[in-house]
N, CA, C and O atoms as a GROMACS GRO file, in nm:
protein
  388
    1GLU      N    1   1.737  -3.664   2.466
    1GLU     CA    2   1.742  -3.807   2.451
    1GLU      C    3   1.630  -3.858   2.361
    1GLU      O    4   1.654  -3.927   2.262
    2GLU      N    5   1.510  -3.824   2.397
    2GLU     CA    6   1.396  -3.881   2.326
    2GLU      C    7   1.380  -3.822   2.186
    2GLU      O    8   1.317  -3.884   2.100
    3GLU      N    9   1.435  -3.705   2.162
    3GLU     CA   10   1.418  -3.642   2.031
    3GLU      C   11   1.536  -3.666   1.938
    3GLU      O   12   1.520  -3.662   1.816
    4LEU      N   13   1.655  -3.692   1.992
    4LEU     CA   14   1.772  -3.708   1.907
    4LEU      C   15   1.844  -3.840   1.933
    4LEU      O   16   1.860  -3.921   1.842
    5LEU      N   17   1.889  -3.860   2.054
    5LEU     CA   18   1.974  -3.976   2.084
    5LEU      C   19   1.900  -4.108   2.066
    5LEU      O   20   1.950  -4.197   1.997
    6PHE      N   21   1.786  -4.122   2.126
    6PHE     CA   22   1.717  -4.251   2.119
    6PHE      C   23   1.676  -4.288   1.976
    6PHE      O   24   1.698  -4.402   1.935
    7PRO      N   25   1.618  -4.196   1.898
    7PRO     CA   26   1.589  -4.232   1.759
    7PRO      C   27   1.716  -4.270   1.680
    7PRO      O   28   1.713  -4.362   1.598
    8PHE      N   29   1.824  -4.200   1.706
    8PHE     CA   30   1.950  -4.232   1.639
    8PHE      C   31   1.995  -4.373   1.676
    8PHE      O   32   2.033  -4.452   1.589
    9LEU      N   33   1.992  -4.404   1.804
    9LEU     CA   34   2.037  -4.537   1.847
    9LEU      C   35   1.951  -4.647   1.786
    9LEU      O   36   2.002  -4.751   1.746
   10VAL      N   37   1.820  -4.625   1.780
   10VAL     CA   38   1.732  -4.725   1.721
   10VAL      C   39   1.760  -4.739   1.571
   10VAL      O   40   1.750  -4.849   1.516
   11GLU      N   41   1.794  -4.628   1.506
   11GLU     CA   42   1.826  -4.634   1.363
   11GLU      C   43   1.952  -4.717   1.338
   11GLU      O   44   1.953  -4.802   1.249
   12VAL      N   45   2.058  -4.693   1.415
   12VAL     CA   46   2.184  -4.762   1.390
   12VAL      C   47   2.195  -4.896   1.462
   12VAL      O   48   2.274  -4.981   1.421
   13ARG      N   49   2.116  -4.915   1.567
   13ARG     CA   50   2.116  -5.040   1.642
   13ARG      C   51   1.972  -5.079   1.673
   13ARG      O   52   1.925  -5.062   1.786
   14PRO      N   53   1.900  -5.131   1.573
   14PRO     CA   54   1.758  -5.164   1.590
   14PRO      C   55   1.732  -5.259   1.707
   14PRO      O   56   1.623  -5.261   1.763
   15GLU      N   57   1.831  -5.338   1.743
   15GLU     CA   58   1.813  -5.432   1.854
   15GLU      C   59   1.792  -5.361   1.988
   15GLU      O   60   1.753  -5.424   2.086
   16LEU      N   61   1.818  -5.231   1.993
   16LEU     CA   62   1.799  -5.155   2.116
   16LEU      C   63   1.658  -5.097   2.130
   16LEU      O   64   1.627  -5.034   2.231
   17GLU      N   65   1.575  -5.116   2.030
   17GLU     CA   66   1.443  -5.052   2.030
   17GLU      C   67   1.358  -5.085   2.152
   17GLU      O   68   1.295  -4.996   2.209
   18ALA      N   69   1.354  -5.210   2.193
   18ALA     CA   70   1.271  -5.247   2.308
   18ALA      C   71   1.320  -5.176   2.435
   18ALA      O   72   1.239  -5.131   2.515
   19GLU      N   73   1.450  -5.167   2.453
   19GLU     CA   74   1.503  -5.098   2.570
   19GLU      C   75   1.474  -4.949   2.564
   19GLU      O   76   1.443  -4.887   2.666
   20VAL      N   77   1.485  -4.890   2.446
   20VAL     CA   78   1.455  -4.748   2.430
   20VAL      C   79   1.309  -4.722   2.464
   20VAL      O   80   1.277  -4.625   2.533
   21ARG      N   81   1.221  -4.807   2.417
   21ARG     CA   82   1.078  -4.791   2.448
   21ARG      C   83   1.052  -4.804   2.597
   21ARG      O   84   0.972  -4.728   2.653
   22ALA      N   85   1.118  -4.898   2.662
   22ALA     CA   86   1.100  -4.916   2.806
   22ALA      C   87   1.152  -4.795   2.883
   22ALA      O   88   1.088  -4.751   2.979
   23LEU      N   89   1.265  -4.739   2.841
   23LEU     CA   90   1.317  -4.619   2.906
   23LEU      C   91   1.224  -4.501   2.887
   23LEU      O   92   1.201  -4.423   2.980
   24ALA      N   93   1.169  -4.487   2.768
   24ALA     CA   94   1.075  -4.377   2.742
   24ALA      C   95   0.950  -4.391   2.827
   24ALA      O   96   0.899  -4.292   2.880
   25ALA      N   97   0.900  -4.512   2.841
   25ALA     CA   98   0.781  -4.535   2.924
   25ALA      C   99   0.810  -4.505   3.071
   25ALA      O  100   0.727  -4.446   3.140
   26ALA      N  101   0.928  -4.544   3.118
   26ALA     CA  102   0.966  -4.516   3.257
   26ALA      C  103   0.980  -4.365   3.278
   26ALA      O  104   0.941  -4.313   3.383
   27HIS      N  105   1.034  -4.298   3.179
   27HIS     CA  106   1.048  -4.152   3.187
   27HIS      C  107   0.911  -4.086   3.195
   27HIS      O  108   0.890  -3.993   3.273
   28ASP      N  109   0.818  -4.135   3.116
   28ASP     CA  110   0.682  -4.082   3.120
   28ASP      C  111   0.618  -4.103   3.257
   28ASP      O  112   0.546  -4.017   3.305
   29GLY      N  113   0.645  -4.217   3.318
   29GLY     CA  114   0.592  -4.243   3.452
   29GLY      C  115   0.648  -4.148   3.556
   29GLY      O  116   0.574  -4.101   3.643
   30VAL      N  117   0.776  -4.119   3.547
   30VAL     CA  118   0.839  -4.023   3.639
   30VAL      C  119   0.778  -3.884   3.619
   30VAL      O  120   0.745  -3.816   3.716
   31CYS      N  121   0.763  -3.844   3.494
   31CYS     CA  122   0.704  -3.712   3.466
   31CYS      C  123   0.560  -3.705   3.514
   31CYS      O  124   0.517  -3.602   3.566
   32GLY      N  125   0.486  -3.813   3.497
   32GLY     CA  126   0.347  -3.816   3.543
   32GLY      C  127   0.337  -3.800   3.694
   32GLY      O  128   0.252  -3.726   3.743
   33ALA      N  129   0.423  -3.868   3.767
   33ALA     CA  130   0.422  -3.855   3.913
   33ALA      C  131   0.459  -3.713   3.955
   33ALA      O  132   0.398  -3.657   4.046
   34ALA      N  133   0.558  -3.655   3.888
   34ALA     CA  134   0.599  -3.518   3.921
   34ALA      C  135   0.486  -3.419   3.892
   34ALA      O  136   0.462  -3.328   3.971
   35LEU      N  137   0.418  -3.438   3.782
   35LEU     CA  138   0.307  -3.350   3.745
   35LEU      C  139   0.193  -3.362   3.846
   35LEU      O  140   0.134  -3.261   3.886
   36GLN      N  141   0.162  -3.482   3.886
   36GLN     CA  142   0.054  -3.501   3.985
   36GLN      C  143   0.093  -3.441   4.120
   36GLN      O  144   0.009  -3.380   4.186
   37LEU      N  145   0.217  -3.458   4.160
   37LEU     CA  146   0.263  -3.400   4.286
   37LEU      C  147   0.257  -3.248   4.280
   37LEU      O  148   0.220  -3.182   4.378
   38SER      N  149   0.294  -3.193   4.167
   38SER     CA  150   0.287  -3.048   4.148
   38SER      C  151   0.142  -2.999   4.158
   38SER      O  152   0.116  -2.893   4.215
   39ALA      N  153   0.050  -3.074   4.102
   39ALA     CA  154  -0.091  -3.035   4.108
   39ALA      C  155  -0.142  -3.036   4.252
   39ALA      O  156  -0.220  -2.948   4.291
   40VAL      N  157  -0.098  -3.132   4.332
   40VAL     CA  158  -0.139  -3.136   4.473
   40VAL      C  159  -0.080  -3.015   4.546
   40VAL      O  160  -0.149  -2.949   4.624
   41ALA      N  161   0.046  -2.986   4.520
   41ALA     CA  162   0.112  -2.872   4.586
   41ALA      C  163   0.048  -2.739   4.545
   41ALA      O  164   0.044  -2.646   4.625
   42ALA      N  165  -0.001  -2.731   4.424
   42ALA     CA  166  -0.061  -2.607   4.375
   42ALA      C  167  -0.193  -2.575   4.444
   42ALA      O  168  -0.245  -2.464   4.429
   43ARG      N  169  -0.248  -2.667   4.518
   43ARG     CA  170  -0.374  -2.644   4.590
   43ARG      C  171  -0.354  -2.558   4.713
   43ARG      O  172  -0.450  -2.526   4.783
   44GLY      N  173  -0.230  -2.521   4.740
   44GLY     CA  174  -0.202  -2.438   4.856
   44GLY      C  175  -0.185  -2.522   4.981
   44GLY      O  176  -0.207  -2.643   4.979
   45PRO      N  177  -0.145  -2.456   5.091
   45PRO     CA  178  -0.117  -2.530   5.215
   45PRO      C  179  -0.235  -2.612   5.266
   45PRO      O  180  -0.217  -2.727   5.308
   46GLU      N  181  -0.354  -2.556   5.262
   46GLU     CA  182  -0.470  -2.630   5.314
   46GLU      C  183  -0.505  -2.749   5.223
   46GLU      O  184  -0.532  -2.859   5.271
   47GLY      N  185  -0.504  -2.724   5.094
   47GLY     CA  186  -0.531  -2.833   5.000
   47GLY      C  187  -0.426  -2.942   5.007
   47GLY      O  188  -0.457  -3.060   4.998
   48PHE      N  189  -0.302  -2.899   5.024
   48PHE     CA  190  -0.194  -2.997   5.036
   48PHE      C  191  -0.211  -3.079   5.163
   48PHE      O  192  -0.193  -3.201   5.163
   49ALA      N  193  -0.246  -3.012   5.272
   49ALA     CA  194  -0.265  -3.082   5.399
   49ALA      C  195  -0.378  -3.184   5.389
   49ALA      O  196  -0.367  -3.294   5.444
   50ARG      N  197  -0.485  -3.150   5.319
   50ARG     CA  198  -0.597  -3.243   5.302
   50ARG      C  199  -0.557  -3.364   5.218
   50ARG      O  200  -0.612  -3.473   5.234
   51ARG      N  201  -0.464  -3.345   5.130
   51ARG     CA  202  -0.421  -3.452   5.040
   51ARG      C  203  -0.280  -3.502   5.073
   51ARG      O  204  -0.210  -3.555   4.986
   52PHE      N  205  -0.240  -3.486   5.196
   52PHE     CA  206  -0.104  -3.519   5.235
   52PHE      C  207  -0.071  -3.666   5.209
   52PHE      O  208   0.038  -3.697   5.159
   53ALA      N  209  -0.161  -3.757   5.243
   53ALA     CA  210  -0.134  -3.900   5.221
   53ALA      C  211  -0.114  -3.928   5.073
   53ALA      O  212  -0.026  -4.005   5.035
   54HIS      N  213  -0.196  -3.866   4.989
   54HIS     CA  214  -0.182  -3.882   4.844
   54HIS      C  215  -0.048  -3.825   4.797
   54HIS      O  216   0.022  -3.887   4.717
   55ALA      N  217  -0.014  -3.707   4.848
   55ALA     CA  218   0.114  -3.645   4.811
   55ALA      C  219   0.231  -3.732   4.854
   55ALA      O  220   0.328  -3.746   4.780
   56ALA      N  221   0.224  -3.790   4.972
   56ALA     CA  222   0.332  -3.877   5.020
   56ALA      C  223   0.347  -4.000   4.930
   56ALA      O  224   0.458  -4.042   4.900
   57ALA      N  225   0.234  -4.057   4.888
   57ALA     CA  226   0.240  -4.172   4.798
   57ALA      C  227   0.299  -4.133   4.663
   57ALA      O  228   0.377  -4.208   4.605
   58LEU      N  229   0.262  -4.015   4.612
   58LEU     CA  230   0.318  -3.968   4.486
   58LEU      C  231   0.467  -3.944   4.498
   58LEU      O  232   0.544  -3.977   4.408
   59PHE      N  233   0.509  -3.886   4.610
   59PHE     CA  234   0.652  -3.862   4.629
   59PHE      C  235   0.728  -3.993   4.635
   59PHE      O  236   0.838  -4.004   4.580
   60GLU      N  237   0.673  -4.092   4.702
   60GLU     CA  238   0.737  -4.224   4.708
   60GLU      C  239   0.750  -4.282   4.567
   60GLU      O  240   0.854  -4.336   4.530
   61ARG      N  241   0.642  -4.270   4.490
   61ARG     CA  242   0.645  -4.319   4.352
   61ARG      C  243   0.749  -4.245   4.269
   61ARG      O  244   0.822  -4.306   4.192
   62LEU      N  245   0.755  -4.114   4.286
   62LEU     CA  246   0.853  -4.032   4.214
   62LEU      C  247   0.995  -4.068   4.256
   62LEU      O  248   1.083  -4.084   4.171
   63ASP      N  249   1.017  -4.080   4.384
   63ASP     CA  250   1.150  -4.112   4.435
   63ASP      C  251   1.198  -4.247   4.383
   63ASP      O  252   1.310  -4.258   4.332
   64HIS      N  253   1.115  -4.348   4.394
   64HIS     CA  254   1.153  -4.480   4.347
   64HIS      C  255   1.167  -4.483   4.195
   64HIS      O  256   1.264  -4.536   4.141
   65GLY      N  257   1.070  -4.425   4.127
   65GLY     CA  258   1.071  -4.428   3.980
   65GLY      C  259   1.189  -4.354   3.921
   65GLY      O  260   1.251  -4.402   3.826
   66TYR      N  261   1.221  -4.238   3.976
   66TYR     CA  262   1.332  -4.161   3.922
   66TYR      C  263   1.465  -4.233   3.947
   66TYR      O  264   1.549  -4.242   3.857
   67GLY      N  265   1.482  -4.285   4.067
   67GLY     CA  266   1.607  -4.355   4.098
   67GLY      C  267   1.627  -4.477   4.010
   67GLY      O  268   1.736  -4.498   3.956
   68GLU      N  269   1.522  -4.556   3.995
   68GLU     CA  270   1.531  -4.675   3.911
   68GLU      C  271   1.554  -4.638   3.765
   68GLU      O  272   1.636  -4.698   3.697
   69HIS      N  273   1.481  -4.538   3.718
   69HIS     CA  274   1.497  -4.493   3.580
   69HIS      C  275   1.640  -4.445   3.555
   69HIS      O  276   1.700  -4.479   3.452
   70ALA      N  277   1.694  -4.367   3.646
   70ALA     CA  278   1.831  -4.316   3.629
   70ALA      C  279   1.932  -4.429   3.625
   70ALA      O  280   2.024  -4.426   3.543
   71ARG      N  281   1.918  -4.529   3.709
   71ARG     CA  282   2.011  -4.643   3.708
   71ARG      C  283   2.002  -4.720   3.576
   71ARG      O  284   2.104  -4.753   3.516
   72LEU      N  285   1.880  -4.748   3.533
   72LEU     CA  286   1.862  -4.822   3.408
   72LEU      C  287   1.914  -4.742   3.288
   72LEU      O  288   1.978  -4.798   3.199
   73GLU      N  289   1.886  -4.613   3.287
   73GLU     CA  290   1.931  -4.532   3.174
   73GLU      C  291   2.083  -4.520   3.170
   73GLU      O  292   2.143  -4.527   3.063
   74ARG      N  293   2.144  -4.504   3.286
   74ARG     CA  294   2.290  -4.496   3.290
   74ARG      C  295   2.352  -4.625   3.236
   74ARG      O  296   2.446  -4.620   3.156
   75ALA      N  297   2.301  -4.740   3.278
   75ALA     CA  298   2.352  -4.867   3.229
   75ALA      C  299   2.330  -4.882   3.079
   75ALA      O  300   2.417  -4.928   3.006
   76PHE      N  301   2.212  -4.842   3.034
   76PHE     CA  302   2.182  -4.850   2.890
   76PHE      C  303   2.276  -4.762   2.809
   76PHE      O  304   2.330  -4.806   2.708
   77LEU      N  305   2.297  -4.638   2.854
   77LEU     CA  306   2.383  -4.547   2.778
   77LEU      C  307   2.528  -4.594   2.775
   77LEU      O  308   2.596  -4.578   2.674
   78ARG      N  309   2.574  -4.652   2.883
   78ARG     CA  310   2.710  -4.708   2.883
   78ARG      C  311   2.721  -4.823   2.784
   78ARG      O  312   2.819  -4.832   2.709
   79ARG      N  313   2.620  -4.910   2.783
   79ARG     CA  314   2.622  -5.022   2.689
   79ARG      C  315   2.611  -4.972   2.545
   79ARG      O  316   2.683  -5.019   2.457
   80ALA      N  317   2.521  -4.878   2.521
   80ALA     CA  318   2.504  -4.825   2.386
   80ALA      C  319   2.632  -4.756   2.339
   80ALA      O  320   2.668  -4.765   2.221
   81ASP      N  321   2.699  -4.687   2.429
   81ASP     CA  322   2.825  -4.620   2.396
   81ASP      C  323   2.927  -4.720   2.341
   81ASP      O  324   3.000  -4.691   2.247
   82GLY      N  325   2.930  -4.838   2.401
   82GLY     CA  326   3.024  -4.940   2.356
   82GLY      C  327   2.986  -5.003   2.223
   82GLY      O  328   3.070  -5.068   2.160
   83LEU      N  329   2.864  -4.985   2.179
   83LEU     CA  330   2.818  -5.045   2.053
   83LEU      C  331   2.843  -4.956   1.932
   83LEU      O  332   2.843  -5.004   1.819
   84LEU      N  333   2.863  -4.826   1.955
   84LEU     CA  334   2.876  -4.733   1.842
   84LEU      C  335   3.014  -4.741   1.778
   84LEU      O  336   3.117  -4.739   1.845
   85ALA      N  337   3.013  -4.749   1.648
   85ALA     CA  338   3.137  -4.745   1.569
   85ALA      C  339   3.181  -4.600   1.554
   85ALA      O  340   3.101  -4.508   1.572
   86PRO      N  341   3.308  -4.577   1.521
   86PRO     CA  342   3.358  -4.440   1.506
   86PRO      C  343   3.276  -4.354   1.408
   86PRO      O  344   3.251  -4.237   1.435
   87ASP      N  345   3.235  -4.412   1.295
   87ASP     CA  346   3.156  -4.334   1.198
   87ASP      C  347   3.018  -4.298   1.256
   87ASP      O  348   2.965  -4.191   1.227
   88GLU      N  349   2.962  -4.386   1.337
   88GLU     CA  350   2.833  -4.357   1.400
   88GLU      C  351   2.847  -4.248   1.505
   88GLU      O  352   2.759  -4.163   1.519
   89ARG      N  353   2.957  -4.249   1.578
   89ARG     CA  354   2.984  -4.141   1.674
   89ARG      C  355   2.996  -4.007   1.603
   89ARG      O  356   2.946  -3.905   1.652
   90ALA      N  357   3.060  -4.008   1.488
   90ALA     CA  358   3.076  -3.884   1.410
   90ALA      C  359   2.940  -3.834   1.362
   90ALA      O  360   2.912  -3.714   1.367
   91ARG      N  361   2.855  -3.926   1.315
   91ARG     CA  362   2.719  -3.887   1.272
   91ARG      C  363   2.639  -3.829   1.387
   91ARG      O  364   2.569  -3.729   1.371
   92LEU      N  365   2.650  -3.891   1.504
   92LEU     CA  366   2.579  -3.843   1.621
   92LEU      C  367   2.629  -3.704   1.661
   92LEU      O  368   2.550  -3.616   1.692
   93ALA      N  369   2.759  -3.686   1.660
   93ALA     CA  370   2.816  -3.554   1.694
   93ALA      C  371   2.767  -3.448   1.596
   93ALA      O  372   2.740  -3.335   1.637
   94ALA      N  373   2.755  -3.482   1.470
   94ALA     CA  374   2.708  -3.385   1.371
   94ALA      C  375   2.561  -3.351   1.396
   94ALA      O  376   2.521  -3.236   1.376
   95LEU      N  377   2.483  -3.446   1.437
   95LEU     CA  378   2.342  -3.421   1.467
   95LEU      C  379   2.326  -3.328   1.587
   95LEU      O  380   2.235  -3.245   1.592
   96ARG      N  381   2.416  -3.342   1.683
   96ARG     CA  382   2.408  -3.260   1.805
   96ARG      C  383   2.455  -3.118   1.783
   96ARG      O  384   2.422  -3.029   1.862
   97ALA      N  385   2.531  -3.094   1.678
   97ALA     CA  386   2.587  -2.962   1.654
   97ALA      C  387   2.485  -2.864   1.601
   97ALA      O  388   2.517  -2.748   1.576
   0.00000   0.00000   0.00000
């Protein structure tokens, strides 16, 4: 998405740029929470137990962030799909090949 689809959509539909940026930022937030949760888990059982409250907060952030991000992205992609002309779909398909 971030390497092919989103740049393509911004190129052919510049009015989508703000939404693409917001989706990318939300994606980064989800990845950041997952990375932090992974770091807590990597401390082993004792380290995880000592940081359990922090891990629970990170999991809550990850759960909420991922769910919200997925809903927003699904709606965005459906809307963007309806904006593409046949020639733009062909260009996108060629890029994916």
